[in-house]
C-alpha positions in Angstrom: -3.3 3.6 -31.9 -4.2 7.3 -31.3 -3.2 8.5 -27.9 -5.1 10.9 -25.6 -3.4 13.9 -24.1 -2.7 14.5 -20.4 -2.9 18.1 -19.3 -1.3 19.3 -16.0 -3.5 21.9 -14.2 -3.3 23.6 -10.9 -6.5 24.3 -8.9 -6.4 26.2 -5.6 -8.4 24.6 -2.8 -10.0 26.8 -0.2 -10.9 23.7 1.8 -7.2 22.5 1.9 -5.7 26.0 1.7 -3.2 24.8 -1.0 -2.7 24.4 -4.7 -3.8 21.0 -5.9 -2.2 19.5 -8.9 -4.5 17.8 -11.4 -3.6 15.4 -14.3 -6.4 15.4 -16.8 -6.6 12.9 -19.6 -8.5 13.9 -22.7 -9.3 11.2 -25.3 -7.7 11.5 -28.7 -11.2 12.2 -30.3 -12.2 14.7 -27.6 -14.8 17.2 -28.7 -16.9 19.6 -26.6 -19.9 18.3 -28.7 -19.8 15.0 -26.8 -20.7 14.3 -23.2 -18.1 12.7 -20.9 -18.1 10.5 -17.8 -15.6 11.9 -15.4 -13.3 9.5 -13.4 -11.6 11.1 -10.4 -8.6 9.1 -9.3 -6.9 9.7 -6.0 -3.3 8.5 -6.2 -3.7 10.0 -9.6 0.0 10.0 -10.8 0.3 6.4 -9.8 -2.7 5.4 -11.9 -1.2 7.0 -15.0 2.4 5.9 -14.4 2.1 2.4 -12.8 -1.5 1.6 -13.5 -1.2 2.6 -17.2 -4.8 3.7 -17.1 -4.6 6.1 -20.0 -3.0 3.5 -22.3 -5.8 1.1 -21.5 -8.4 3.8 -22.1 -6.7 4.7 -25.4 -7.1 1.0 -26.5 -10.7 0.6 -25.4 -11.9 4.0 -26.6 -10.1 3.3 -30.0 -12.0 0.1 -30.4 -15.3 1.7 -29.3 -15.7 -0.7 -26.3 -16.2 1.9 -23.6 -18.1 5.1 -23.2 -16.4 8.5 -23.5 -14.4 9.2 -20.3 -12.2 12.0 -19.0 -9.7 10.7 -16.4 -8.8 13.1 -13.7 -5.8 12.2 -11.5 -5.2 13.9 -8.2 -1.6 13.2 -7.1 -0.3 13.3 -3.6 2.7 15.3 -2.7 4.5 12.7 -0.5 3.7 9.8 1.8 2.8 12.0 4.8 0.5 14.2 2.6 -1.2 11.1 1.3 -1.8 9.7 4.8 -3.2 13.0 6.1 -5.6 13.4 3.2 -6.7 9.8 2.5 -6.6 8.0 5.9 -9.9 8.2 7.9 -7.8 9.4 10.9 -5.8 11.9 8.8 -6.0 15.6 9.8 -7.0 16.7 6.3 -9.3 13.8 5.4 -12.6 15.7 5.8 -11.2 18.7 4.0 -9.9 16.5 1.1 -13.3 14.9 0.7 -15.0 18.3 0.7 -12.4 19.4 -1.9 -13.5 16.5 -4.2 -17.3 17.3 -3.9 -17.4 21.0 -3.4 -14.4 22.3 -5.5 -13.2 19.7 -8.0 -16.6 18.6 -9.2 -17.9 22.2 -9.9 -14.6 23.0 -11.6 -14.8 20.0 -13.9 -18.5 20.7 -14.7 -17.6 24.2 -15.6 -14.6 23.4 -17.7 -15.7 20.2 -19.6 -18.8 18.8 -21.2 -19.7 16.5 -18.3 -23.1 14.9 -17.5 -23.4 16.9 -14.3 -25.2 14.1 -12.5 -24.0 11.5 -10.0 -24.0 8.6 -12.4 -21.6 10.5 -14.7 -19.0 10.8 -11.9 -16.8 8.0 -10.7 -14.3 7.8 -7.8 -11.4 5.5 -8.2 -8.5 4.6 -5.9 -6.1 1.9 -4.6 -5.3 1.2 -1.0 -5.8 4.4 1.1 -6.9 6.2 -2.1 -9.7 3.6 -2.4 -10.6 4.1 1.2 -11.1 7.9 0.7 -13.0 7.3 -2.5 -15.5 5.1 -0.7 -15.8 7.6 2.2 -16.3 10.5 -0.2 -19.1 8.6 -2.0 -20.8 7.8 1.3 -20.5 11.4 2.4 -21.8 12.8 -1.0 -23.9 10.0 -2.5 -25.8 12.4 -4.8 -22.5 13.6 -6.3 -20.9 10.3 -7.2 -22.6 7.4 -8.9 -19.8 4.8 -9.1 -16.9 3.8 -7.0 -13.9 1.7 -8.0 -11.9 0.2 -5.2 -8.5 -1.6 -5.7 -7.6 -3.2 -2.4 -8.9 -0.6 0.0 -7.6 -0.2 3.5 -10.6 -1.2 5.6 -10.7 -0.1 9.3 -13.4 -0.6 11.9 -14.5 3.0 11.2 -14.9 2.2 7.5 -16.9 -0.9 8.3 -19.1 1.1 10.7 -19.8 3.9 8.2 -20.7 1.3 5.6 -23.0 -0.5 8.0 -24.7 2.8 8.9 -24.8 4.3 5.4 -28.4 5.3 4.6 -28.4 5.1 0.8 -26.8 1.8 -0.4 -28.5 2.1 -3.8 -27.0 5.5 -4.4 -23.9 4.3 -6.2 -22.4 1.1 -7.7 -19.2 -0.5 -6.3 -16.3 -2.3 -8.1 -14.3 -4.0 -5.3 -11.2 -6.2 -5.9 -8.7 -7.5 -3.4 -5.6 -9.8 -3.8 -5.7 -13.2 -2.2 -2.1 -12.7 -1.1 -2.8 -9.4 0.8 -2.2 -11.0 4.2 0.8 -8.9 5.3 0.6 -5.5 3.7 3.3 -3.0 4.7 1.8 0.1 6.3 2.9 3.7 6.5 3.4 3.3 10.2 6.0 0.6 9.6 4.2 -2.6 10.5 2.1 -5.0 8.4 -1.6 -5.6 8.2 -3.9 -8.3 6.9 -6.0 -6.6 4.2 -8.0 -9.4 2.8 -10.0 -10.3 5.9 -11.3 -6.7 6.5 -12.1 -6.5 2.8 -14.1 -9.7 3.0 -16.0 -8.2 6.0 -16.6 -5.0 4.0 -18.0 -7.1 1.1 -20.3 -9.0 3.6 -21.6 -5.7 4.9 -22.2 -4.4 1.4 -24.0 -7.5 0.4 -26.2 -7.5 3.5 -27.0 -3.8 3.1 -28.0 -4.2 -0.6 -25.2 -2.3 -2.3 -24.8 -2.9 -6.1 -21.4 -4.6 -6.0 -18.9 -6.4 -8.3 -16.5 -8.2 -6.0 -13.5 -10.4 -6.9 -10.4 -11.7 -5.2 -7.5 -11.7 -7.7 -4.4 -13.8 -7.6 -1.7 -11.6 -6.3 -0.7 -9.0 -3.6 -0.9 -5.3 -2.7 1.1 -3.8 -5.6 0.6 -2.0 -8.8 1.8 -5.1 -10.7 -1.6 -6.6 -9.9 -3.8 -3.5 -10.1 -2.4 -2.7 -13.5 -3.3 -6.2 -14.7 -6.9 -5.5 -13.6 -7.2 -2.2 -15.4 -8.6 -3.6 -18.6 -11.4 -5.4 -16.7 -11.9 -2.3 -14.5 -12.6 -0.1 -17.5 -14.6 -2.6 -19.4 -17.0 -3.5 -16.5 -17.5 0.1 -15.4 -17.6 1.9 -18.7 -18.4 -0.8 -21.3 -21.2 -0.3 -23.8 
């Protein structure tokens, strides 16, 4: 099986006032003559290392089962950095979302043969990275056409924003949560029930008319289970 290449790139963000590391997966048959769907993954290093997303993409691209994709991982620096950028209450949350829409998207459109339309851009994340992906899509619905959520952290604020969101047809949603996610350890040191708020989020999306794929998998809030879902994730979102 031919393997794609992962490039490490640094992009300075004016919104965040810092250098942002990017991990960019290019398929083995990459050519500037083709057009590519861009998948932007918060928790980017985790998706490559623990989610094995590039290995799954190699297999499905090699067999011609999914469309051409470029995978863009945005890693976090440490647990605190992750919370400040991804959590709705984090001090850098708004700036990180602006970075995705106003800095990262134009950079990718300038550097790679992308479709340059919302449906050609996908946001993907797990846990808090899923939360910020959903919030970014609701903030910039014309910029992102698909959202992939692996076990998002769903707060009352997230539910309220989804309830009030004015363009539920703007993007499609792939939303999975584990049946055992009843006591998820949090950054603050306690535990939270993740599955009940996720069920409420799904109810809100259904009621509002979002285009949603929703499933509750057997398992908990760890990469062991999200990695098992990666094949379906890529097939359902990017399959021909």
